[in-house]
SEKETOR-210406 format. One record per residue: x, y, z of N, C-alpha, C in turn. Coordinates in pm, whole numbers, padded with zeros to 5 digits. Example, Ala and Ser with C-alpha at 12.3 -4.5 7.8 and 13.67 -1.06 7.14 Angstrom:
residues 2
<<01319; -00569; 00780>; <01230; -00450; 00780>; <01320; -00330; 00780>>
<<01285; -00225; 00708>; <01367; -00106; 00714>; <01290; 00003; 00787>>
***
This chain:
residues 285
<<-05887; 02696; 10487>; <-05953; 02765; 10372>; <-05842; 02799; 10249>>
<<-05879; 02825; 10162>; <-05816; 02889; 10068>; <-05827; 03059; 10088>>
<<-05670; 03103; 10022>; <-05736; 03225; 09966>; <-05862; 03264; 09882>>
<<-05853; 03198; 09766>; <-05941; 03271; 09687>; <-06088; 03253; 09753>>
<<-06090; 03126; 09843>; <-06222; 03114; 09885>; <-06224; 03194; 10029>>
<<-06184; 03244; 10098>; <-06181; 03407; 10170>; <-06211; 03529; 10140>>
<<-06122; 03559; 09987>; <-06192; 03655; 09956>; <-06331; 03646; 09896>>
<<-06386; 03539; 09831>; <-06502; 03523; 09763>; <-06607; 03553; 09949>>
<<-06527; 03505; 09996>; <-06635; 03497; 10123>; <-06638; 03637; 10187>>
<<-06528; 03713; 10183>; <-06537; 03846; 10253>; <-06609; 03932; 10136>>
<<-06561; 03887; 10017>; <-06635; 04011; 09915>; <-06854; 03997; 09960>>
<<-06856; 03866; 09940>; <-06989; 03833; 09968>; <-07045; 03868; 10109>>
<<-07000; 03901; 10209>; <-07000; 03985; 10312>; <-07009; 04117; 10334>>
<<-06953; 04190; 10239>; <-06954; 04309; 10221>; <-07037; 04380; 10111>>
<<-07121; 04242; 10044>; <-07167; 04336; 09947>; <-07286; 04460; 09900>>
<<-07327; 04407; 10080>; <-07428; 04513; 10115>; <-07378; 04670; 10136>>
<<-07270; 04674; 10172>; <-07198; 04776; 10269>; <-07110; 04868; 10151>>
<<-07052; 04758; 10019>; <-06936; 04820; 09940>; <-06983; 04785; 09790>>
<<-06886; 04831; 09718>; <-06882; 04809; 09558>; <-06798; 04719; 09565>>
<<-06777; 04585; 09419>; <-06714; 04486; 09455>; <-06593; 04539; 09470>>
<<-06531; 04649; 09373>; <-06408; 04697; 09385>; <-06341; 04758; 09526>>
<<-06472; 04853; 09578>; <-06397; 04859; 09719>; <-06354; 04748; 09813>>
<<-06445; 04633; 09793>; <-06455; 04486; 09899>; <-06362; 04473; 09855>>
<<-06308; 04414; 09704>; <-06179; 04374; 09662>; <-06052; 04467; 09714>>
<<-06050; 04602; 09717>; <-05943; 04680; 09768>; <-05931; 04657; 09948>>
<<-06062; 04677; 09990>; <-06042; 04653; 10161>; <-05971; 04487; 10183>>
<<-06021; 04400; 10106>; <-05921; 04258; 10091>; <-05807; 04262; 10099>>
<<-05736; 04339; 10000>; <-05568; 04324; 10004>; <-05497; 04420; 10041>>
<<-05614; 04519; 10106>; <-05507; 04595; 10223>; <-05500; 04533; 10324>>
<<-05592; 04445; 10394>; <-05659; 04358; 10511>; <-05504; 04259; 10503>>
<<-05491; 04201; 10424>; <-05435; 04020; 10352>; <-05274; 04058; 10358>>
<<-05267; 04216; 10289>; <-05119; 04208; 10271>; <-05038; 04247; 10449>>
<<-05129; 04279; 10545>; <-05128; 04241; 10698>; <-05108; 04192; 10755>>
<<-05200; 04097; 10723>; <-05223; 04018; 10827>; <-05183; 03884; 10750>>
<<-05132; 03843; 10651>; <-05059; 03782; 10596>; <-04924; 03753; 10524>>
<<-04870; 03894; 10578>; <-04726; 03941; 10543>; <-04690; 03908; 10433>>
<<-04735; 03944; 10288>; <-04731; 03881; 10172>; <-04796; 04091; 10126>>
<<-04678; 04108; 10001>; <-04762; 04155; 09891>; <-04875; 04092; 09858>>
<<-04930; 04252; 09750>; <-05072; 04224; 09713>; <-04994; 04141; 09562>>
<<-04917; 04176; 09467>; <-04877; 04101; 09389>; <-04836; 03985; 09423>>
<<-04803; 03944; 09520>; <-04788; 03798; 09601>; <-04940; 03717; 09641>>
<<-04944; 03784; 09677>; <-05099; 03706; 09703>; <-05185; 03687; 09572>>
<<-05221; 03770; 09479>; <-05303; 03755; 09330>; <-05224; 03630; 09274>>
<<-05066; 03623; 09307>; <-05047; 03488; 09200>; <-05026; 03336; 09323>>
<<-05074; 03362; 09433>; <-05158; 03276; 09507>; <-05272; 03227; 09579>>
<<-05389; 03230; 09446>; <-05507; 03180; 09537>; <-05522; 03098; 09548>>
<<-05410; 02958; 09606>; <-05479; 02834; 09651>; <-05380; 02847; 09773>>
<<-05365; 02985; 09820>; <-05224; 02966; 09949>; <-05353; 02921; 10069>>
<<-05346; 02829; 10174>; <-05378; 02806; 10279>; <-05408; 02933; 10377>>
<<-05452; 02942; 10421>; <-05489; 02994; 10515>; <-05519; 02967; 10689>>
<<-05466; 03010; 10798>; <-05488; 02960; 10933>; <-05592; 02968; 10974>>
<<-05612; 02919; 11068>; <-05790; 02937; 11127>; <-05776; 03115; 11203>>
<<-05647; 03096; 11251>; <-05611; 03247; 11345>; <-05617; 03373; 11259>>
<<-05557; 03346; 11145>; <-05587; 03476; 10996>; <-05712; 03464; 10980>>
<<-05777; 03357; 10941>; <-05923; 03379; 10940>; <-06060; 03454; 11025>>
<<-06010; 03454; 11152>; <-06077; 03553; 11238>; <-06019; 03665; 11248>>
<<-05888; 03681; 11200>; <-05907; 03830; 11230>; <-05997; 03884; 11085>>
<<-05973; 03797; 10973>; <-06054; 03878; 10857>; <-06175; 03869; 10899>>
<<-06279; 03768; 10944>; <-06414; 03816; 11007>; <-06427; 03906; 11087>>
<<-06386; 03927; 11187>; <-06373; 04023; 11302>; <-06329; 04165; 11193>>
<<-06261; 04162; 11092>; <-06256; 04303; 11023>; <-06398; 04317; 10947>>
<<-06476; 04221; 10901>; <-06563; 04228; 10842>; <-06675; 04284; 10919>>
<<-06657; 04265; 10987>; <-06820; 04277; 11104>; <-06770; 04443; 11112>>
<<-06639; 04497; 11128>; <-06605; 04619; 11160>; <-06632; 04725; 11052>>
<<-06624; 04627; 10939>; <-06624; 04699; 10796>; <-06791; 04707; 10763>>
<<-06871; 04654; 10836>; <-06983; 04664; 10813>; <-07035; 04715; 10889>>
<<-06969; 04805; 10958>; <-07042; 04933; 11080>; <-06993; 05034; 11020>>
<<-06907; 05050; 10873>; <-06823; 05133; 10840>; <-06727; 05200; 10862>>
<<-06664; 05129; 10961>; <-06550; 05183; 11008>; <-06411; 05150; 10938>>
<<-06343; 05252; 10937>; <-06222; 05321; 10808>; <-06165; 05145; 10831>>
<<-06094; 05100; 10739>; <-05967; 04983; 10770>; <-05881; 05026; 10845>>
<<-05805; 05160; 10829>; <-05669; 05232; 10886>; <-05700; 05239; 11043>>
<<-05798; 05218; 11075>; <-05839; 05168; 11270>; <-05846; 05080; 11271>>
<<-05902; 04946; 11175>; <-05884; 04832; 11224>; <-05765; 04830; 11217>>
<<-05675; 04866; 11095>; <-05514; 04771; 11108>; <-05464; 04886; 11218>>
<<-05502; 04994; 11279>; <-05438; 05087; 11378>; <-05341; 05165; 11264>>
<<-05330; 05181; 11150>; <-05197; 05259; 11128>; <-05293; 05329; 10983>>
<<-05207; 05392; 10933>; <-05156; 05418; 10796>; <-05048; 05516; 10754>>
<<-05065; 05543; 10613>; <-04951; 05565; 10550>; <-04921; 05714; 10523>>
<<-04859; 05795; 10548>; <-04829; 05960; 10516>; <-04683; 05962; 10506>>
<<-04680; 06059; 10417>; <-04556; 06112; 10359>; <-04467; 06018; 10395>>
<<-04442; 05892; 10326>; <-04377; 05738; 10307>; <-04339; 05744; 10446>>
<<-04445; 05759; 10561>; <-04381; 05685; 10682>; <-04528; 05649; 10776>>
<<-04564; 05590; 10854>; <-04622; 05434; 10872>; <-04687; 05558; 11035>>
<<-04813; 05603; 11000>; <-04872; 05665; 11154>; <-04943; 05575; 11215>>
<<-04971; 05531; 11348>; <-05076; 05500; 11429>; <-05170; 05638; 11447>>
<<-05316; 05570; 11408>; <-05395; 05618; 11390>; <-05530; 05570; 11480>>
<<-05590; 05632; 11535>; <-05757; 05537; 11639>; <-05854; 05644; 11600>>
<<-05940; 05628; 11691>; <-06071; 05685; 11687>; <-06049; 05828; 11792>>
<<-05967; 05844; 11837>; <-05952; 05987; 11869>; <-05825; 06100; 11787>>
<<-05825; 06089; 11687>; <-05787; 06093; 11545>; <-05785; 06101; 11437>>
<<-05794; 06201; 11339>; <-05831; 06208; 11202>; <-05763; 06099; 11151>>
<<-05784; 06043; 11049>; <-05687; 06000; 10960>; <-05618; 06071; 10817>>
<<-05490; 06089; 10825>; <-05458; 06158; 10741>; <-05458; 06160; 10640>>
<<-05496; 06273; 10537>; <-05562; 06274; 10385>; <-05420; 06253; 10295>>
<<-05413; 06228; 10173>; <-05286; 06269; 10104>; <-05317; 06408; 10102>>
<<-05394; 06475; 10041>; <-05381; 06643; 10014>; <-05290; 06738; 10141>>
<<-05287; 06658; 10244>; <-05203; 06690; 10391>; <-05072; 06689; 10352>>
<<-05019; 06594; 10314>; <-04885; 06515; 10228>; <-04856; 06729; 10178>>
<<-04929; 06762; 10054>; <-04885; 06844; 09996>; <-04855; 06975; 10080>>
<<-04909; 06995; 10209>; <-04897; 07107; 10296>; <-04745; 07095; 10353>>
<<-04746; 06937; 10351>; <-04611; 06895; 10453>; <-04504; 06945; 10348>>
<<-04519; 06943; 10203>; <-04422; 06931; 10102>; <-04386; 07100; 10064>>
<<-04544; 07179; 10095>; <-04459; 07364; 10064>; <-04412; 07349; 10195>>
<<-04392; 07316; 10299>; <-04355; 07388; 10426>; <-04228; 07345; 10428>>
<<-04166; 07196; 10355>; <-04045; 07159; 10375>; <-03939; 07211; 10289>>
<<-04021; 07235; 10179>; <-03980; 07317; 10095>; <-03918; 07504; 10108>>
<<-03978; 07575; 10157>; <-03938; 07642; 10209>; <-03859; 07658; 10277>>
<<-03819; 07595; 10386>; <-03711; 07571; 10462>; <-03603; 07480; 10467>>
<<-03530; 07449; 10418>; <-03472; 07322; 10344>; <-03381; 07289; 10411>>
<<-03304; 07395; 10461>; <-03187; 07373; 10609>; <-03208; 07438; 10682>>
<<-03292; 07485; 10750>; <-03290; 07606; 10822>; <-03308; 07597; 10982>>
<<-03256; 07629; 11093>; <-03252; 07652; 11234>; <-03417; 07716; 11270>>
<<-03516; 07642; 11198>; <-03660; 07734; 11237>; <-03718; 07648; 11391>>
<<-03853; 07723; 11414>; <-03929; 07694; 11543>; <-04081; 07707; 11486>>
<<-04091; 07571; 11512>; <-04208; 07581; 11414>; <-04360; 07476; 11516>>
<<-04452; 07556; 11457>; <-04563; 07470; 11581>; <-04683; 07392; 11500>>
<<-04732; 07336; 11500>; <-04819; 07225; 11440>; <-04974; 07246; 11502>>
<<-05089; 07333; 11508>; <-05161; 07319; 11578>; <-05290; 07246; 11529>>
<<-05347; 07176; 11647>; <-05438; 07105; 11640>; <-05387; 06961; 11541>>
<<-05208; 06892; 11614>; <-05189; 06790; 11500>; <-05237; 06644; 11512>>
<<-05305; 06640; 11618>; <-05414; 06488; 11571>; <-05314; 06350; 11573>>
<<-05283; 06298; 11492>; <-05226; 06176; 11499>; <-05060; 06238; 11493>>
<<-05019; 06380; 11447>; <-04929; 06384; 11453>; <-04843; 06428; 11320>>
<<-04909; 06386; 11259>; <-04858; 06320; 11111>; <-04771; 06442; 11038>>
<<-04826; 06663; 11092>; <-04753; 06737; 10992>; <-04651; 06723; 11031>>
<<-04615; 06690; 11183>; <-04550; 06745; 11290>; <-04410; 06672; 11263>>
<<-04437; 06537; 11279>; <-04397; 06431; 11252>; <-04286; 06457; 11155>>
<<-04349; 06408; 11015>; <-04323; 06440; 10866>; <-04212; 06566; 10874>>
<<-04229; 06666; 10941>; <-04169; 06825; 10900>; <-04073; 06804; 10978>>
<<-04088; 06748; 11132>; <-03935; 06712; 11154>; <-03804; 06600; 11091>>
<<-03898; 06482; 11040>; <-03799; 06397; 10973>; <-03792; 06469; 10839>>
<<-03795; 06591; 10790>; <-03743; 06662; 10691>; <-03685; 06757; 10716>>
<<-03698; 06861; 10819>; <-03628; 06972; 10831>; <-03551; 06931; 10972>>
<<-03427; 06880; 10981>; <-03339; 06786; 11095>; <-03320; 06912; 11126>>
<<-03287; 07037; 11126>; <-03250; 07169; 11222>; <-03408; 07241; 11288>>
<<-03522; 07173; 11247>; <-03612; 07246; 11302>; <-03666; 07207; 11455>>
<<-03685; 07294; 11512>; <-03789; 07262; 11662>; <-03887; 07251; 11639>>
<<-03913; 07220; 11661>; <-04078; 07144; 11608>; <-04176; 07121; 11733>>
<<-04289; 07195; 11748>; <-04383; 07171; 11874>; <-04520; 07170; 11828>>
<<-04571; 07027; 11862>; <-04705; 06973; 11835>; <-04833; 06995; 11928>>
<<-04945; 07096; 11915>; <-05060; 07153; 12004>; <-05161; 07077; 11970>>
<<-05237; 07055; 12020>; <-05370; 06937; 12036>; <-05458; 06955; 12159>>
<<-05587; 06976; 12146>; <-05711; 07034; 12250>; <-05684; 06855; 12327>>
<<-05686; 06774; 12220>; <-05710; 06652; 12325>; <-05582; 06552; 12369>>
<<-05635; 06508; 12517>; <-05512; 06440; 12546>; <-05506; 06321; 12484>>
<<-05584; 06267; 12446>; <-05613; 06082; 12376>; <-05500; 06139; 12249>>
<<-05534; 06258; 12151>; <-05408; 06287; 12042>; <-05314; 06315; 12082>>
<<-05258; 06408; 12145>; <-05140; 06430; 12221>; <-05056; 06302; 12220>>
<<-05114; 06174; 12301>; <-05067; 06077; 12374>; <-05047; 05994; 12189>>
<<-05160; 05975; 12095>; <-05092; 05943; 11987>; <-05003; 05983; 11901>>
<<-04989; 06094; 11922>; <-04862; 06189; 11830>; <-04754; 06142; 11902>>
<<-04749; 06118; 12069>; <-04612; 06103; 12092>; <-04593; 06019; 12087>>
<<-04648; 05898; 12020>; <-04599; 05751; 12011>; <-04535; 05814; 11925>>
<<-04622; 05838; 11799>; <-04561; 05821; 11635>; <-04455; 05897; 11641>>
<<-04435; 06012; 11715>; <-04271; 06083; 11719>; <-04198; 05924; 11763>>
<<-04233; 05873; 11896>; <-04151; 05797; 11949>; <-04076; 05692; 11834>>
<<-04196; 05635; 11743>; <-04214; 05517; 11687>; <-04078; 05571; 11547>>
<<-04100; 05710; 11534>; <-04019; 05747; 11430>; <-03871; 05813; 11448>>
<<-03853; 05832; 11601>; <-03727; 05852; 11663>; <-03710; 06064; 11607>>
<<-03828; 06123; 11659>; <-03800; 06270; 11659>; <-03846; 06338; 11754>>
<<-03800; 06453; 11781>; <-03809; 06498; 11885>; <-03917; 06660; 11856>>
<<-04029; 06540; 11956>; <-04101; 06716; 11987>; <-04161; 06790; 12081>>
<<-04226; 06927; 12064>; <-04241; 06958; 12180>; <-04373; 06919; 12230>>
<<-04462; 06886; 12297>; <-04634; 06904; 12341>; <-04622; 06962; 12359>>
<<-04802; 07014; 12360>; <-04879; 07134; 12428>; <-04996; 07080; 12396>>
<<-05084; 07057; 12509>; <-05260; 07039; 12536>; <-05289; 07164; 12594>>
<<-05385; 07229; 12437>; <-05441; 07309; 12483>; <-05570; 07394; 12424>>
<<-05632; 07448; 12469>; <-05745; 07439; 12335>; <-05704; 07599; 12281>>
<<-05664; 07626; 12154>; <-05633; 07713; 12132>; <-05710; 07798; 12077>>
<<-05857; 07744; 12110>; <-05945; 07909; 12073>; <-05962; 07964; 12201>>
<<-05881; 07942; 12337>; <-05881; 07993; 12445>; <-05798; 08105; 12517>>
<<-05659; 08057; 12424>; <-05565; 08062; 12427>; <-05545; 08215; 12415>>
<<-05442; 08330; 12504>; <-05429; 08431; 12522>; <-05341; 08495; 12461>>
<<-05200; 08356; 12412>; <-05070; 08381; 12306>; <-05020; 08288; 12307>>
<<-04962; 08233; 12230>; <-04891; 08124; 12160>; <-04777; 08115; 12299>>
<<-04688; 07966; 12334>; <-04598; 07991; 12432>; <-04481; 08018; 12413>>
<<-04492; 08058; 12259>; <-04283; 08145; 12253>; <-04376; 08184; 12079>>
<<-04241; 08270; 12086>; <-04257; 08312; 11875>; <-04216; 08236; 11820>>
<<-04283; 08216; 11698>; <-04274; 08083; 11621>; <-04166; 08153; 11491>>
<<-04133; 08083; 11393>; <-04128; 08137; 11242>; <-04227; 08072; 11162>>
<<-04269; 07976; 11227>; <-04359; 07894; 11141>; <-04460; 07886; 11208>>
<<-04584; 07905; 11134>; <-04721; 07852; 11253>; <-04810; 07748; 11153>>
<<-04804; 07595; 11152>; <-04902; 07556; 11059>; <-05037; 07478; 11148>>
<<-05118; 07515; 11056>; <-05286; 07405; 11120>; <-05399; 07350; 10982>>
<<-05404; 07238; 11036>; <-05526; 07214; 10967>; <-05594; 07182; 11070>>
<<-05663; 07285; 11018>; <-05802; 07258; 11213>; <-05954; 07205; 11137>>
<<-06028; 07219; 11228>; <-06112; 07150; 11185>; <-06157; 07303; 11106>>
<<-06250; 07195; 10970>; <-06303; 07335; 10872>; <-06429; 07278; 10766>>
<<-06465; 07119; 10799>; <-06604; 07112; 10777>; <-06729; 07171; 10836>>
<<-06807; 07252; 10771>; <-06938; 07274; 10776>; <-07032; 07182; 10868>>
<<-07118; 07224; 10980>; <-07209; 07145; 11025>; <-07306; 07099; 10934>>
<<-07294; 07178; 10834>; <-07441; 07141; 10707>; <-07372; 07032; 10622>>
<<-07235; 07034; 10616>; <-07224; 06973; 10545>; <-07215; 06766; 10601>>
<<-07258; 06800; 10699>; <-07254; 06635; 10766>; <-07301; 06541; 10655>>
<<-07449; 06639; 10599>; <-07531; 06511; 10547>; <-07477; 06497; 10432>>
<<-07309; 06535; 10363>; <-07291; 06478; 10256>; <-07133; 06362; 10254>>
<<-07127; 06357; 10400>; <-06976; 06276; 10424>; <-07061; 06122; 10406>>
<<-06916; 06048; 10391>; <-06959; 05913; 10379>; <-06974; 05856; 10552>>
<<-07051; 05748; 10537>; <-07073; 05732; 10716>; <-06903; 05643; 10758>>
<<-06787; 05654; 10715>; <-06722; 05588; 10768>; <-06637; 05719; 10827>>
<<-06708; 05835; 10780>; <-06631; 05930; 10794>; <-06685; 06017; 10916>>
<<-06832; 05995; 10912>; <-06940; 06088; 10982>; <-06929; 05956; 11112>>
<<-06932; 05868; 11121>; <-06969; 05796; 11244>; <-06873; 05730; 11331>>
<<-06709; 05725; 11296>; <-06594; 05708; 11305>; <-06540; 05827; 11350>>
<<-06492; 05911; 11266>; <-06387; 05981; 11284>; <-06425; 06119; 11379>>
<<-06345; 06166; 11459>; <-06377; 06269; 11566>; <-06416; 06379; 11496>>
<<-06536; 06408; 11545>; <-06602; 06532; 11530>; <-06563; 06695; 11589>>
<<-06477; 06662; 11693>; <-06430; 06779; 11734>; <-06317; 06865; 11612>>
<<-06259; 06687; 11551>; <-06160; 06757; 11457>; <-06186; 06752; 11365>>
<<-06331; 06784; 11303>; <-06373; 06780; 11200>; <-06452; 06925; 11121>>
<<-06558; 06939; 11251>; <-06671; 07016; 11233>; <-06634; 07159; 11304>>
<<-06671; 07227; 11230>; <-06737; 07431; 11268>; <-06858; 07446; 11281>>
<<-06909; 07529; 11319>; <-07012; 07612; 11382>; <-07017; 07679; 11201>>
<<-07164; 07669; 11107>; <-07215; 07738; 11002>; <-07154; 07840; 11005>>
<<-07241; 07950; 11124>; <-07218; 08051; 11130>; <-07083; 08110; 11145>>
<<-06986; 08078; 11183>; <-06826; 08096; 11205>; <-06740; 08010; 11151>>
<<-06753; 07998; 10991>; <-06680; 07869; 10967>; <-06539; 07896; 10952>>
<<-06474; 08001; 11000>; <-06317; 08078; 10948>; <-06300; 08056; 11125>>
<<-06357; 08059; 11239>; <-06326; 08042; 11340>; <-06216; 08020; 11398>>
<<-06126; 07906; 11359>; <-05993; 07897; 11384>; <-05891; 07951; 11274>>
<<-05905; 07966; 11201>; <-05789; 08064; 11138>; <-05793; 08202; 11207>>
<<-05897; 08248; 11242>; <-05941; 08404; 11266>; <-05834; 08380; 11390>>
<<-05826; 08280; 11486>; <-05796; 08304; 11597>; <-05691; 08244; 11594>>
<<-05601; 08209; 11522>; <-05492; 08121; 11462>; <-05365; 08270; 11436>>
<<-05426; 08312; 11337>; <-05379; 08443; 11275>; <-05390; 08582; 11401>>
<<-05513; 08590; 11476>; <-05481; 08695; 11531>; <-05361; 08676; 11692>>
<<-05364; 08522; 11731>; <-05206; 08476; 11812>; <-05119; 08527; 11733>>
<<-05069; 08430; 11600>; <-04960; 08519; 11526>; <-04928; 08668; 11531>>
<<-05005; 08723; 11551>; <-05006; 08883; 11523>; <-04955; 08930; 11591>>
<<-04938; 08884; 11756>; <-04909; 08886; 11902>; <-04745; 08913; 11846>>
<<-04693; 08819; 11805>; <-04543; 08780; 11764>; <-04430; 08907; 11780>>
<<-04361; 08847; 11851>; <-04211; 08998; 11844>; <-04152; 08925; 11739>>
<<-04153; 08878; 11652>; <-04106; 08850; 11582>; <-04195; 08811; 11410>>
<<-04107; 08790; 11290>; <-04185; 08741; 11183>; <-04179; 08622; 11179>>
<<-04326; 08573; 11089>; <-04415; 08448; 11103>; <-04442; 08418; 10947>>
<<-04411; 08286; 10930>; <-04541; 08278; 10824>; <-04605; 08182; 10865>>
<<-04752; 08167; 10823>; <-04860; 08103; 10880>; <-04874; 07971; 10713>>
<<-04905; 07873; 10702>; <-04938; 07784; 10624>; <-05100; 07681; 10683>>
<<-05198; 07707; 10611>; <-05326; 07647; 10670>; <-05364; 07565; 10560>>
<<-05426; 07461; 10578>; <-05524; 07359; 10479>; <-05633; 07444; 10527>>
<<-05723; 07428; 10413>; <-05873; 07509; 10414>; <-05975; 07442; 10403>>
<<-06070; 07490; 10405>; <-06180; 07423; 10338>; <-06200; 07579; 10173>>
<<-06229; 07459; 10084>; <-06229; 07484; 09940>; <-06269; 07614; 09911>>
<<-06405; 07584; 09981>; <-06559; 07677; 09935>; <-06524; 07831; 10035>>
<<-06398; 07812; 10151>; <-06372; 07955; 10164>; <-06253; 08010; 10167>>
<<-06187; 07992; 10057>; <-06030; 08010; 10020>; <-06019; 08203; 10016>>
<<-06138; 08167; 09903>; <-06096; 08312; 09886>; <-06177; 08413; 09978>>
<<-06238; 08425; 10042>; <-06250; 08469; 10190>; <-06149; 08498; 10267>>
<<-06120; 08374; 10299>; <-05957; 08396; 10433>; <-05859; 08444; 10367>>
<<-05861; 08438; 10242>; <-05724; 08551; 10174>; <-05773; 08664; 10176>>
<<-05917; 08725; 10171>; <-05923; 08835; 10186>; <-05963; 08907; 10328>>
<<-05930; 08801; 10415>; <-05928; 08815; 10535>; <-05788; 08845; 10602>>
<<-05768; 08784; 10582>; <-05576; 08844; 10621>; <-05516; 08930; 10569>>
<<-05534; 08958; 10435>; <-05528; 09095; 10394>; <-05522; 09182; 10469>>
<<-05665; 09185; 10520>; <-05748; 09338; 10578>; <-05642; 09309; 10715>>
<<-05634; 09204; 10774>; <-05553; 09153; 10900>; <-05387; 09234; 10891>>
<<-05375; 09188; 10782>; <-05232; 09315; 10774>; <-05108; 09193; 10724>>
<<-05137; 09070; 10671>; <-05046; 08931; 10669>; <-05012; 09016; 10535>>
<<-04846; 08994; 10462>; <-04873; 09000; 10356>; <-04800; 08895; 10285>>
<<-04805; 08899; 10140>; <-04788; 08753; 10044>; <-04852; 08648; 10059>>
<<-04981; 08683; 10046>; <-05102; 08634; 10107>; <-05110; 08516; 09984>>
<<-05094; 08389; 09983>; <-05110; 08299; 09878>; <-05174; 08134; 09898>>
<<-05282; 08183; 09802>; <-05394; 08044; 09799>; <-05307; 07969; 09680>>
<<-05320; 07822; 09734>; <-05315; 07718; 09629>; <-05357; 07615; 09608>>
<<-05387; 07576; 09546>; <-05469; 07475; 09504>; <-05395; 07310; 09519>>
<<-05465; 07172; 09569>; <-05400; 07025; 09548>; <-05419; 06971; 09469>>
<<-05385; 06830; 09423>; <-05324; 06772; 09328>; <-05517; 06700; 09259>>
<<-05605; 06752; 09342>; <-05753; 06727; 09273>; <-05799; 06875; 09210>>
<<-05697; 06983; 09198>; <-05735; 07101; 09128>; <-05847; 07174; 09228>>
<<-05847; 07188; 09352>; <-05910; 07251; 09495>; <-05807; 07321; 09535>>
<<-05905; 07450; 09568>; <-05802; 07544; 09669>; <-05833; 07492; 09776>>
<<-05737; 07443; 09832>; <-05661; 07392; 09988>; <-05572; 07433; 10057>>
<<-05504; 07503; 10023>; <-05355; 07523; 10113>; <-05380; 07700; 10133>>
<<-05298; 07759; 10221>; <-05270; 07954; 10222>; <-05170; 07920; 10314>>
<<-05061; 07998; 10253>; <-04964; 08077; 10330>; <-04985; 08243; 10297>>
<<-04916; 08272; 10422>; <-04954; 08417; 10465>; <-04825; 08432; 10573>>
<<-04757; 08573; 10567>; <-04683; 08596; 10621>; <-04683; 08718; 10671>>
<<-04673; 08710; 10831>; <-04658; 08811; 10940>; <-04529; 08904; 10920>>
<<-04502; 09034; 10933>; <-04397; 09106; 10932>; <-04391; 09181; 11030>>
<<-04310; 09221; 11073>; <-04268; 09331; 11204>; <-04275; 09480; 11155>>
<<-04364; 09604; 11180>; <-04330; 09676; 11139>; <-04240; 09773; 11192>>
<<-04125; 09811; 11107>; <-04036; 09875; 11199>; <-04069; 09977; 11220>>
<<-03944; 10006; 11355>; <-04025; 10137; 11412>; <-03924; 10295; 11316>>
<<-04043; 10425; 11318>; <-03995; 10554; 11249>; <-03940; 10628; 11304>>
***
């Protein structure tokens, strides 16, 4: 079978689930990996002969795509901060807006020996990327999921960075394991009632534990983490990724809790997506 014929079969099989443009993009994402050729090269070789074992890979991918499984899970990896991360159904697929959170943190501590913890690390994309950018930082990755910790550990090893790992439910923690200079978290922030608005590939395949929070307490994780930071015996700066709908509310809550320098930041789409706040120790009079 020629490449052009394979592409036509691929698009035909997916026409009921994806637009033509979506199917075409999916085809080339898979083809670059399965055929080990760049998209430009593939576009210039429509008559390229495809081996049977490679055709089988595409046909297996079609079955999974028809069930709306994300192509990142099918390939087993995704790109984040110019690094390749292993992903699977136990971790969320890293989003581009989260790269902005990483850049914000990295730009604040370009050459400092700081202790950083990433709470709800998932694939480890934030923790590993921070460790790659901040060579002097000591980075800890925490998650409630044993499977997520295992995936994050693989990604740390793949990128040759040393992370400390903690498996813990942050909602039941009495305090953090040590005092940190920086606490980062991209916790569950999608409301349960927003499920009906989500695409099938997310809702049916990505881990709900890492996605959703109860409607009646949308800021649960933020309040919990901020409370743990307040117990520290050293100053600390918080960085959160947030649900855009609750940005102003969280800013108000952090100010009420005594945090200073609270800053709400928009992502590249112009949505309120990140918050930073400082916990400062009060001097004794």
